[in-house]
C-alpha positions in Angstrom: -0.1 -0.1 0.0 1.3 3.4 -1.0 2.6 5.3 2.1 3.3 2.4 4.3 7.0 2.0 3.6 7.9 5.1 5.7 5.7 3.8 8.6 7.3 0.2 8.4 10.7 1.5 7.9 10.5 3.9 10.8 9.6 1.2 13.2 12.2 -1.3 12.1 15.4 1.0 12.1 16.4 4.0 14.0 16.6 7.2 11.9 20.1 7.9 10.5 21.7 11.2 11.2 23.6 12.7 8.4 27.2 13.5 9.2 28.3 17.1 8.9 30.5 18.1 6.0 34.2 18.9 6.9 33.5 22.6 6.0 30.8 22.7 8.5 33.0 21.1 11.2 35.9 23.5 10.5 33.5 26.5 10.4 34.1 27.3 6.8 31.2 28.1 4.4 33.0 27.4 1.0 31.1 25.7 -1.7 31.9 22.3 -3.0 32.2 21.7 -6.7 28.8 20.0 -6.8 27.2 23.0 -4.9 28.9 25.4 -7.1 27.6 23.6 -10.2 24.1 23.5 -8.7 24.2 27.2 -8.0 25.4 28.0 -11.5 22.6 25.8 -13.0 20.0 27.5 -10.7 21.2 31.0 -11.8 21.2 30.2 -15.5 17.7 28.6 -15.1 16.4 31.8 -13.5 18.1 34.1 -16.0 16.8 32.2 -18.9 13.1 31.7 -17.4 10.6 33.0 -20.0 8.0 33.4 -17.2 10.1 36.0 -15.4 10.6 38.0 -18.7 6.8 37.9 -19.3 6.3 39.1 -15.7 8.6 42.0 -16.0 7.2 42.9 -19.6 3.5 42.6 -18.7 3.2 43.3 -14.9 5.7 46.1 -14.1 4.7 48.5 -16.9 1.2 48.9 -15.5 2.6 50.7 -12.5 4.7 53.1 -14.4 3.1 56.3 -15.8 3.9 57.0 -19.5 6.7 59.6 -20.1 10.3 60.2 -20.7 11.3 58.6 -17.3 9.4 55.2 -17.7 12.4 53.1 -18.4 14.1 54.4 -15.3 11.1 53.9 -13.1 10.5 50.4 -14.6 14.1 49.5 -13.7 13.7 50.9 -10.3 10.6 48.6 -9.8 12.6 45.7 -11.0 15.3 46.5 -8.5 12.7 46.7 -5.7 11.3 43.3 -6.8 14.7 41.8 -6.7 15.6 43.3 -3.4 12.4 42.0 -1.8 12.9 38.5 -3.4 16.6 38.4 -2.4 15.8 39.4 1.3 13.0 36.7 1.3 15.4 33.9 0.1 18.3 35.0 2.4 15.8 34.8 5.4 14.5 31.5 4.3 18.0 30.0 3.9 19.0 31.4 7.3 16.0 29.9 9.0 16.7 26.5 7.2 20.2 26.7 8.4 19.1 27.2 12.0 16.5 24.4 11.7 19.1 22.0 10.3 20.3 20.9 13.7 16.7 20.2 14.9 15.9 18.2 11.7 19.0 16.1 12.1 18.0 14.7 15.4 17.0 11.0 15.1 13.8 11.4 17.0 12.6 14.3 14.8 13.5 12.3 11.6 11.7 9.3 13.0 8.5 11.6 13.8 8.7 13.1 10.4 8.9 9.6 8.6 5.9 8.5 10.4 3.7 11.7 9.9 4.8 11.6 6.1 3.5 8.0 6.0 0.3 8.6 7.7 -0.4 11.6 5.3 0.3 9.5 2.2 -2.0 6.7 3.6 -4.7 9.2 4.3 -4.4 10.8 0.9 -4.6 7.4 -0.7 -7.6 6.4 1.1 -9.3 9.7 0.3 -8.5 9.1 -3.4 -9.9 5.5 -3.2 -13.1 6.6 -1.6 -13.6 9.9 -3.5 -17.0 10.3 -5.2 -17.0 10.9 -9.0 -17.7 14.3 -10.4 -21.4 14.7 -11.2 -22.2 13.6 -14.7 -19.3 11.2 -14.9 -19.4 7.4 -14.7 -16.0 7.0 -13.2 -15.5 6.4 -9.5 -13.9 4.1 -7.1 -13.3 0.6 -8.1 -15.7 -1.7 -6.1 
């Protein structure tokens, strides 16, 4: 049954704690080659994302009055957007970094595995017993 493996696994074996990286032990924050490659891929993906280009071309101009200073004002709105987004992500990363020690505890990992398993079982049961949409003949298998 989908969702039962986290439950079964969590009762048979203790949760394994991940060992810290040598850079974390020494107090350094340098990026490994894999992390640097991932960062480059993420930045490239964001810079070439057509959704962001559409956002900046369609959403921001509606807040800029027409006139000779429209490009500067649009650029300023773009910078404000980037400043807000950057501060959000920096805050998010710092909070995750602080939560890392808590999430590495075996008891917390064990509890998370059990909760995840129960949620998956619940979602599976809901899906299996869900009534069909009105006007359709599909439904749960008897």
